[in-house]
C-alpha positions in Angstrom: 107.3 129.3 87.5 109.1 130.1 90.8 112.3 128.6 92.1 114.9 126.3 90.7 114.5 122.6 90.1 115.9 119.5 88.5 113.5 117.0 86.8 114.4 113.4 86.2 112.2 110.3 86.1 114.0 107.1 85.3 111.0 104.7 85.2 110.3 103.2 81.8 106.6 102.7 81.1 104.9 100.1 78.8 101.3 101.0 78.3 98.4 99.3 76.5 96.8 95.9 76.0 100.0 94.2 74.9 102.3 95.8 77.5 103.1 92.5 79.3 104.9 91.3 76.2 107.8 93.6 77.1 108.4 91.9 80.5 110.8 89.3 78.9 113.1 92.0 77.5 113.2 93.8 80.8 114.0 90.7 82.8 117.2 90.2 80.8 118.8 93.2 82.7 118.5 91.7 86.2 119.8 88.7 88.1 118.4 85.2 88.5 116.4 85.3 91.8 113.1 87.3 91.6 110.9 88.0 94.6 107.4 87.9 93.2 105.3 90.2 95.4 101.5 90.2 95.2 98.4 90.5 97.4 95.6 88.2 98.4 95.5 86.1 95.3 93.2 88.0 92.9 95.9 87.8 90.2 95.5 84.0 90.4 91.8 84.2 89.7 92.4 86.5 86.8 95.1 84.3 85.2 97.7 87.0 85.4 99.7 85.1 88.0 100.1 82.1 85.6 101.1 84.4 82.8 103.8 86.2 84.8 105.2 82.9 86.3 105.4 81.4 82.8 107.4 84.4 81.6 109.7 84.3 84.7 110.4 80.6 84.2 111.0 81.0 80.5 113.6 83.6 81.4 115.3 81.1 83.7 114.4 83.0 86.9 114.2 81.4 90.3 110.9 82.6 91.9 110.7 83.6 95.6 107.0 83.9 96.5 106.0 86.8 98.6 102.2 86.9 98.7 99.6 88.4 101.1 100.5 92.1 100.8 97.5 93.8 102.4 95.8 97.1 101.2 97.7 99.0 103.9 101.1 97.2 104.1 102.3 96.8 107.7 105.7 97.0 109.2 105.4 93.3 110.2 104.8 92.3 106.6 107.9 94.4 105.6 110.0 92.6 108.1 108.8 89.2 106.7 109.7 90.3 103.2 113.1 91.5 104.2 113.8 88.0 105.7 112.8 86.4 102.5 115.0 88.7 100.4 118.1 88.2 102.5 117.7 84.4 102.9 117.3 84.0 99.2 119.8 86.6 98.0 117.1 88.2 95.9 118.3 90.1 92.8 115.1 91.7 91.7 111.6 92.4 93.1 108.6 92.2 90.8 105.4 93.7 92.2 102.1 92.5 90.6 99.1 94.4 92.0 97.9 97.8 93.0 99.6 100.7 94.7 100.0 99.0 98.1 101.9 96.1 96.4 104.1 98.6 94.6 104.6 100.7 97.8 105.6 97.5 99.7 108.0 96.4 97.0 109.8 99.8 97.1 109.9 99.7 100.9 111.3 96.2 100.7 113.9 97.2 98.2 115.5 99.7 100.6 114.9 97.8 103.8 116.1 94.3 103.0 119.8 95.2 103.4 119.3 98.0 105.9 121.5 97.4 109.0 119.1 99.2 111.3 115.4 98.9 111.9 113.9 100.2 108.6 110.9 101.6 110.3 113.0 103.7 112.6 115.4 104.8 109.8 113.1 105.5 106.9 109.7 106.2 108.5 110.5 107.9 111.9 113.8 109.6 111.2 113.1 110.0 107.4 116.7 109.3 106.5 118.0 108.6 103.0 119.1 105.2 101.8 122.7 104.3 102.5 122.6 100.6 101.8 122.2 98.3 98.9 118.9 98.7 97.0 117.2 95.8 95.2 115.7 97.0 91.9 111.9 96.9 91.4 109.6 96.4 88.5 105.8 96.8 88.6 102.8 95.2 86.8 99.8 97.4 87.7 96.3 96.0 88.3 94.8 98.9 90.2 95.3 102.6 89.6 95.3 105.5 92.1 98.6 105.8 93.9 100.9 106.6 91.0 103.3 104.3 92.8 104.3 102.8 89.4 106.4 105.9 88.5 107.6 107.5 91.8 109.6 106.8 94.9 106.7 106.8 97.4 106.3 103.9 99.9 103.6 104.1 102.6 103.8 101.7 105.6 101.5 101.2 108.5 102.5 100.5 112.1 99.4 99.5 114.0 101.1 99.3 117.3 102.2 102.9 117.1 99.0 103.9 115.3 101.0 105.6 112.5 100.7 105.4 108.8 103.6 107.1 107.1 104.8 107.6 103.6 108.5 108.1 102.7 109.1 109.6 99.3 112.5 108.2 98.2 114.7 109.5 95.5 114.9 108.4 91.9 117.3 105.5 92.9 114.2 103.8 94.4 111.8 104.5 91.5 110.6 101.3 89.7 113.0 100.5 86.8 110.0 99.8 84.6 106.2 99.5 85.0 103.7 97.6 82.9 100.3 99.3 82.5 97.5 97.4 80.8 94.1 99.1 81.5 92.3 95.8 81.0 93.9 94.4 84.1 91.9 96.9 86.1 88.5 95.7 84.8 87.8 93.2 87.6 88.3 95.6 90.4 85.2 96.1 92.6 83.5 99.5 92.2 84.4 100.6 95.7 88.1 100.1 95.1 87.8 101.7 91.6 86.2 104.9 92.9 88.6 105.0 95.9 91.5 104.9 93.4 89.9 107.6 91.3 89.7 110.0 94.3 93.2 109.2 95.3 94.2 110.4 91.8 92.1 113.6 92.2 93.5 114.3 95.6 97.1 113.9 94.4 96.4 116.6 91.9 94.6 119.0 94.3 97.4 118.5 96.9 99.8 120.1 94.4 97.3 122.5 92.8 96.1 124.3 96.0 99.4 126.1 96.7 101.2 129.1 95.4 99.9 132.3 93.8 102.1 132.6 90.8 101.1 131.9 87.2 102.5 128.4 87.1 102.4 126.1 84.0 101.8 123.2 86.4 98.4 124.5 87.4 97.2 124.4 83.7 98.4 120.8 83.4 96.6 120.0 86.7 93.4 121.5 85.5 93.5 119.4 82.3 94.2 116.2 84.2 91.3 116.9 86.6 88.8 117.6 83.8 89.9 114.3 82.1 89.6 112.4 85.3 86.1 113.8 86.1 84.8 112.9 82.7 86.3 109.4 82.5 85.2 108.6 86.1 81.6 109.2 85.1 82.0 106.9 82.1 83.8 104.2 84.1 81.2 104.1 86.9 78.5 103.4 84.3 80.6 101.0 82.3 83.7 99.6 84.1 84.9 97.9 80.9 85.0 101.1 78.8 88.6 100.8 77.6 89.0 104.5 76.7 87.8 105.7 80.1 89.9 103.2 82.1 93.0 103.9 80.0 92.6 107.6 80.6 92.2 107.1 84.3 95.3 104.9 84.4 97.4 107.4 82.5 96.1 110.3 84.6 97.0 108.4 87.8 100.6 108.1 86.6 101.0 111.8 85.7 99.2 112.9 88.9 102.1 111.7 91.1 105.2 111.0 89.0 106.8 114.3 90.4 106.1 116.4 87.4 103.2 118.5 88.9 105.3 119.3 92.0 108.1 121.1 90.1 108.3 124.8 90.6 105.6 124.8 93.3 105.0 124.5 97.0 102.7 121.6 97.7 100.1 121.0 100.4 99.5 117.3 101.3 97.5 117.9 104.4 94.5 115.9 103.2 96.9 113.0 102.9 98.4 113.6 106.4 94.9 113.6 107.9 93.6 110.7 105.8 96.6 108.5 106.6 96.2 109.1 110.3 92.5 108.0 109.9 93.8 105.0 108.1 96.2 104.2 110.9 93.3 103.9 113.3 90.7 102.2 111.1 92.7 100.4 108.3 90.1 102.0 105.9 90.7 102.2 102.2 93.1 105.0 101.5 91.2 106.8 98.8 88.0 106.8 101.0 89.9 108.3 104.0 91.0 111.2 101.7 87.5 111.7 100.4 86.0 111.8 103.8 88.2 114.6 105.1 88.8 116.7 101.9 85.7 118.9 101.8 86.0 120.1 105.5 89.7 120.8 104.9 89.2 122.7 101.7 86.4 124.8 103.2 88.7 125.7 106.1 91.6 126.8 103.9 89.5 128.4 101.1 89.6 131.9 102.5 93.4 131.8 102.6 93.7 130.7 99.0 90.5 132.2 97.6 91.8 133.1 94.1 93.0 129.5 93.5 89.7 128.1 94.7 87.8 130.6 92.4 90.0 129.4 89.5 89.3 125.8 90.4 85.6 126.5 90.3 85.6 128.2 86.9 88.3 126.2 85.1 87.6 122.7 86.4 83.9 122.7 87.3 82.7 125.3 84.8 81.1 127.6 87.4 79.8 130.8 85.7 81.2 133.8 87.6 78.6 136.4 86.4 77.1 138.4 89.3 78.8 136.3 92.0 81.4 137.2 94.6 84.7 135.4 94.7 83.5 133.6 97.8 80.3 132.5 96.1 82.2 131.2 93.1 84.7 129.3 95.2 81.9 127.8 97.3 80.0 126.7 94.2 83.1 124.9 92.9 83.4 122.9 96.1 79.7 122.1 96.0 80.1 120.7 92.5 83.1 118.7 93.6 80.9 117.3 96.5 78.1 116.4 94.0 80.6 114.6 91.8 82.0 112.7 94.8 78.5 111.6 95.8 77.7 110.7 92.2 80.6 108.2 91.8 80.0 106.7 95.3 82.7 108.1 97.6 82.5 108.1 101.4 82.2 111.6 102.8 81.8 110.8 106.5 84.6 109.2 108.5 82.1 107.5 110.8 81.4 105.2 107.8 85.1 104.2 107.9 85.0 103.2 111.6 86.0 106.5 113.3 84.5 107.1 116.7 84.4 110.3 118.8 87.1 108.9 121.2 89.6 108.5 118.3 89.6 112.2 117.2 92.3 113.5 119.5 94.5 110.5 118.7 94.0 110.9 114.9 94.9 114.6 115.3 98.0 113.8 117.3 99.1 111.3 114.6 98.7 113.9 111.8 101.9 115.5 110.6 101.4 119.2 110.1 103.0 120.6 106.9 103.4 124.2 105.8 103.2 124.0 102.0 99.5 125.0 101.7 97.5 128.1 102.2 97.1 127.7 106.0 99.3 125.9 108.6 96.9 123.9 110.7 96.9 123.4 114.4 96.0 120.1 116.0 92.7 121.6 117.0 92.1 122.5 113.4 92.5 118.9 112.5 90.0 117.9 115.3 87.5 120.4 113.8 88.0 119.0 110.3 87.3 115.5 111.7 84.2 116.7 113.5 82.9 118.3 110.3 83.4 115.1 108.4 81.5 113.1 111.1 78.6 115.5 110.6 78.7 114.9 106.9 79.6 118.5 106.1 
């Protein structure tokens, strides 16, 4: 393990079939006015909305409805939520939904009382919070982002063709999160597998960096192996509780800041994928899947030993009689076969990308230096072209 670090994660998790029972106890710690944040209304069809509202009313809470959070929350939606929070003097934000709803809730928590334009302050200038923060709690219905136990909040600005994530400090982490794997059963397969790949990519973004013998890499390999196994089970039987619970738990540990400690981290797949999303509004996990393999093939020669280790320890590639390059390539091929098996999109054209968008997507991609190779804008264009060719 290299470097010095401090690890703290203040989010309390309630996990399992009966996790919602603990909401009543948690609500006692917060004020009267609750902004109830959710998406398009699927929680009403499932009955979860009625359960949550009943608990809020039993606890004497005044409910401020904030529905319609979209899969890629927009800055316009954020402004609307801020207006609601200020007008109603909201004491607490309860997010019920997937990662986008949780992301939006955290963005709202820091933006409601921001005296400046929160987009400019938090997403363009990437400044820290200097104003009142409204506490957040989450009830998760979709897994993938890990947003239930971190400070990340991604917001899209369509006018500027930018999709940007700000990772806030532990003061913005959800105070508690409720995780019942059964709440994820009704998710369409497309969304389920997109979430699975988001989890996988969160792990690989942290795994493909550094050359030291780091405990984190052993943890990452175990999480990836569990995810690969459980994903195959869940695709065949979406109501397999053991598989769905393992996927949910892996998602949380993939991005609750633990795996990043003592390491450099990459995040270039996310930077490219988010820029694709800014142009197409495509599902986040699918944008990541569509650009991952071209990116990893490009950087593989610069991190060859880690890609070789990935092949043998995660995909069980046998090294006998093969060069390091052949082993690494076989690992990426097995990853591709798994991605195809569970139904991921591997071509950005399927997500709505056209040739004339490539330069703009590249220009909107933030270039980071934590991985094995620092990309140029032209490298990003090449990765996008490879994806369009299905390679």
